[in-house]
C-alpha positions in Angstrom: -83.8 -30.4 -5.3 -86.4 -28.6 -7.4 -85.4 -25.3 -5.9 -81.7 -25.8 -6.5 -82.4 -26.8 -10.1 -84.5 -23.8 -10.7 -81.8 -21.6 -9.1 -79.3 -23.1 -11.6 -81.7 -22.4 -14.5 -82.1 -18.8 -13.4 -78.3 -18.3 -13.2 -77.6 -19.9 -16.6 -80.4 -18.1 -18.3 -79.0 -14.8 -17.0 -75.4 -15.6 -18.1 -76.2 -17.0 -21.5 -78.8 -14.3 -22.2 -76.5 -11.4 -21.3 -73.6 -13.0 -23.2 -75.7 -13.5 -26.4 -77.0 -9.9 -26.1 -73.5 -8.5 -25.7 -72.1 -10.7 -28.5 -74.9 -9.7 -30.9 -74.6 -6.0 -30.2 -70.8 -6.1 -30.5 -70.8 -8.1 -33.7 -73.5 -6.4 -35.7 -73.5 -3.2 -37.6 -75.9 -0.5 -38.5 -78.6 1.4 -36.6 -80.2 0.2 -33.4 -83.1 -1.4 -35.2 -80.8 -3.5 -37.4 -78.8 -4.5 -34.4 -81.9 -5.6 -32.5 -82.7 -8.0 -35.3 -79.4 -9.8 -35.0 -80.1 -13.4 -34.1 -77.8 -13.3 -31.0 -79.6 -10.2 -29.8 -83.0 -11.8 -30.3 -81.9 -14.9 -28.5 -80.4 -12.8 -25.7 -83.6 -10.9 -25.2 -85.7 -14.1 -25.3 -83.4 -15.7 -22.7 -83.6 -12.7 -20.5 -87.4 -12.8 -20.7 -87.2 -16.4 -19.7 -84.7 -15.5 -16.9 -87.3 -13.0 -15.5 -90.1 -15.5 -15.6 -88.0 -18.2 -13.9 -86.7 -15.7 -11.3 -90.3 -14.7 -10.4 -91.1 -18.4 -10.0 -88.0 -18.8 -7.8 -89.1 -15.8 -5.7 -92.5 -17.5 -5.1 -90.6 -20.5 -3.6 -87.9 -18.9 -1.6 -87.1 -15.7 0.4 -85.9 -12.6 -1.4 -83.0 -12.6 1.0 -82.0 -16.0 -0.3 -82.8 -15.6 -4.0 -81.0 -12.4 -4.8 -77.7 -13.2 -3.2 -77.6 -16.7 -4.5 -78.4 -15.8 -8.1 -75.9 -12.9 -8.0 -73.3 -15.4 -8.8 -74.6 -15.0 -12.3 -73.2 -11.5 -12.4 -69.8 -12.9 -11.5 -70.1 -15.5 -14.3 -71.2 -12.8 -16.7 -67.9 -11.0 -16.0 -65.9 -14.2 -16.5 -67.7 -14.9 -19.7 -66.9 -11.4 -21.0 -63.2 -12.0 -20.1 -63.0 -15.4 -21.7 -65.2 -15.1 -24.8 -65.2 -11.3 -25.5 -61.6 -10.5 -24.6 -62.7 -8.0 -22.0 -60.1 -6.8 -19.5 -60.8 -7.2 -15.8 -58.9 -5.1 -13.3 -57.7 -6.5 -10.0 -60.4 -4.5 -8.3 -63.0 -6.1 -10.4 -61.6 -9.5 -9.8 -61.8 -8.8 -6.0 -65.4 -7.8 -6.4 -66.2 -10.9 -8.4 -64.6 -13.0 -5.6 -66.7 -11.2 -3.0 -69.9 -11.8 -4.9 -69.0 -15.5 -5.3 -68.1 -15.8 -1.7 -71.4 -14.1 -0.6 -73.4 -16.4 -2.9 -71.7 -19.5 -1.5 -72.4 -18.4 2.1 -76.1 -17.6 1.5 -76.5 -20.9 -0.5 -75.6 -22.8 2.7 -78.7 -21.3 4.5 -82.3 -22.4 4.2 -84.2 -20.9 1.3 -87.1 -20.0 3.6 -86.6 -18.8 7.1 -89.2 -19.4 9.7 -91.1 -16.3 10.8 -90.8 -15.3 14.4 
């Protein structure tokens, strides 16, 4: 249960952090330094730092071959968030890729987080 909850936190921190970063960069003006001081950009950076720390923790608890595929669903959710909230267009090919990522994450999530060594 703890592992599944941490996995969810990793995914959500990735999605919300990337969304905030993208929103802030697209809705601020000026030079790079001014954009980096946008509250959404700051929040996005903070969430992505948190995402990295929680992912490292998750990697200490489960196999790399479990963590990376399962948390990759965050990339699919990032694309969907961009489509819904930022008005980004997603081609049929990208939708197919998003579906494959999601299917792969679902398949791997049905396995044990730690495989026994042989």
